C-alpha positions in Angstrom: 89.0 134.9 77.9 89.3 132.3 80.6 92.6 130.4 81.0 93.2 127.5 83.3 96.8 127.0 84.3 97.6 123.7 85.9 100.8 124.2 87.9 100.4 128.0 87.9 102.2 128.5 91.1 105.4 126.6 90.1 108.7 127.9 88.9 107.5 128.2 85.3 103.8 128.4 85.9 103.9 131.5 88.1 105.5 133.9 85.6 103.3 132.5 82.9 100.2 133.0 85.0 101.3 136.5 85.9 101.7 137.4 82.2 98.3 136.0 81.2 96.6 137.7 84.2 97.5 141.1 82.8 94.7 140.9 80.4 92.7 137.7 81.0 90.9 135.7 83.6 93.3 133.1 85.0 92.4 130.2 87.1 95.2 128.4 88.8 95.0 124.7 89.7 97.5 122.6 91.5 97.9 119.5 93.6 98.7 121.4 96.7 98.0 125.0 95.9 95.8 127.2 93.7 92.1 128.0 93.5 91.3 124.5 92.4 92.9 121.2 93.5 93.9 118.8 90.8 96.0 115.6 90.7 96.8 115.0 87.1 97.7 111.4 87.9 94.0 110.8 88.8 91.5 111.1 86.0 88.6 111.5 88.5 90.5 114.5 90.0 90.9 116.0 86.5 87.2 115.7 85.7 86.2 117.2 89.1 88.5 120.1 88.5 87.1 120.9 85.1 83.5 120.6 86.4 84.5 123.4 88.8 86.0 125.6 86.2 83.2 125.4 83.7 83.9 126.5 80.1 87.3 127.6 79.2 89.1 129.2 76.3 92.6 127.8 77.0 94.0 125.0 79.1 97.7 125.2 80.0 99.3 122.3 81.8 102.7 123.0 83.4 102.7 120.0 85.7 103.8 116.4 85.8 106.6 114.4 87.4 109.0 111.6 86.5 111.6 109.7 88.3 115.2 110.8 87.8 117.7 107.9 88.5 120.3 105.8 86.9 119.0 103.4 84.3 120.3 100.4 86.3 118.4 101.6 89.3 115.0 102.3 87.8 112.3 99.7 88.7 109.2 99.1 86.7 107.3 101.1 89.3 109.7 104.0 88.9 108.8 104.2 85.3 105.1 104.3 86.1 105.5 107.5 88.1 106.2 109.4 84.9 103.8 107.3 82.8 100.9 108.1 85.2 101.8 111.7 85.8 103.6 113.6 83.1 102.5 111.4 80.2 99.0 109.9 80.9 98.2 112.8 83.3 98.7 115.3 80.5 96.9 113.0 78.0 93.9 113.0 80.3 94.1 116.7 80.8 93.7 117.0 77.0 91.2 114.2 76.7 88.9 115.4 79.4 89.6 119.1 79.1 88.5 119.4 75.5 85.0 118.7 76.7 85.1 122.0 78.5 86.8 124.1 75.8 84.9 126.8 74.0 85.1 126.6 70.2 88.5 127.8 69.0 90.1 127.0 72.3 93.5 125.6 72.8 95.4 123.1 75.0 99.0 123.5 75.8 101.0 120.6 77.4 104.6 120.8 78.7 107.6 118.7 78.1 111.3 119.5 77.8 114.7 119.1 76.1 115.2 115.6 77.4 113.0 114.2 74.6 115.5 115.3 72.1 118.7 115.7 74.1 118.7 113.4 77.2 121.3 113.6 79.9 122.4 111.0 82.5 119.7 109.9 85.0 116.8 110.8 82.7 115.7 107.6 81.0 112.2 107.8 82.4 111.8 111.5 82.0 113.1 111.4 78.4 110.7 108.6 77.6 107.6 110.4 78.8 108.5 113.7 77.2 108.9 111.9 73.8 105.5 110.3 74.4 103.8 113.7 74.9 105.4 115.0 71.7 104.0 112.1 69.7 100.6 112.4 71.3 100.3 116.1 70.5 101.2 115.6 66.9 98.7 112.8 66.5 95.8 114.3 68.6 96.0 117.5 66.6 94.8 115.6 63.5 91.5 114.8 65.2 90.7 117.9 67.1 87.2 119.3 66.6 85.4 122.7 67.0 88.5 124.6 66.0 90.5 123.4 69.0 94.3 123.4 68.9 96.8 121.4 70.9 100.6 122.0 71.2 103.4 121.1 73.5 105.9 123.6 74.9 109.3 121.9 75.2 111.9 123.9 77.2 115.5 123.6 77.9 116.7 124.2 81.5 115.1 127.5 82.5 117.1 130.3 84.2 115.1 130.0 87.4 116.2 126.3 87.8 119.8 126.7 86.8 121.4 126.5 90.2 119.4 123.4 91.1 120.0 121.4 87.9 123.2 122.8 86.3 125.1 119.7 87.3 122.9 117.6 85.1 123.2 119.9 82.1 126.9 120.8 81.6 127.4 123.3 78.8 123.7 124.0 78.3 122.5 127.6 78.0 119.7 128.4 80.4 116.4 129.6 78.8 115.6 133.1 79.9 112.3 133.5 81.6 110.9 136.0 79.1 111.5 133.4 76.3 109.9 130.8 78.5 106.8 132.9 79.0 106.5 133.8 75.4 106.6 130.1 74.4 103.3 129.7 76.2 101.9 132.9 74.8 102.6 131.6 71.3 100.9 128.3 72.0 97.8 129.9 73.5 97.4 132.9 71.1 99.1 131.8 68.0 97.9 129.5 65.2 100.1 126.5 65.8 98.4 123.1 66.0 100.1 119.8 66.6 103.4 121.5 67.1 106.2 120.9 69.6 107.4 124.4 70.3 111.0 123.9 71.2 112.9 126.6 73.1 116.4 125.2 73.9 
């Protein structure tokens, strides 16, 4: 089984990649690190990356950025950061990536708690997360060749607690083993069109 993990060297991506690599072939892609370079905000870069990987059994995207700032301070261009990267970037990963999926393969995108429970300074991030949720639910209705698509939506993970705890007062950090298993469920389970929430 060949699994591409976009963002596989990140805070969440690294333990996910480590888990999958115990039994499967894992290819790590990233904007600045990994075996393959990919910028998910650029559809040409996405296609070039998939042409290098060849056929895959699973695509996992744990990448994408959005601007965090006060609503009154966000410009139109600030919103486009998240729209181009975390929203349209992941849409293009799915749209292009399905061409390289073997029958029965899966696509897993990543969002987060902000879609359901936003906090201050996250208007843009919450918006794009919600967009990914709706996309996954709708795209699943038209997947072909036995393909599946899901989104893993996490709360603040333990590894990022110290950095982001000021934004999430009273939130319980998501343990890393729970985080990893969320992706295991999406890749190896039977869910399709689901937002797998682990808050």
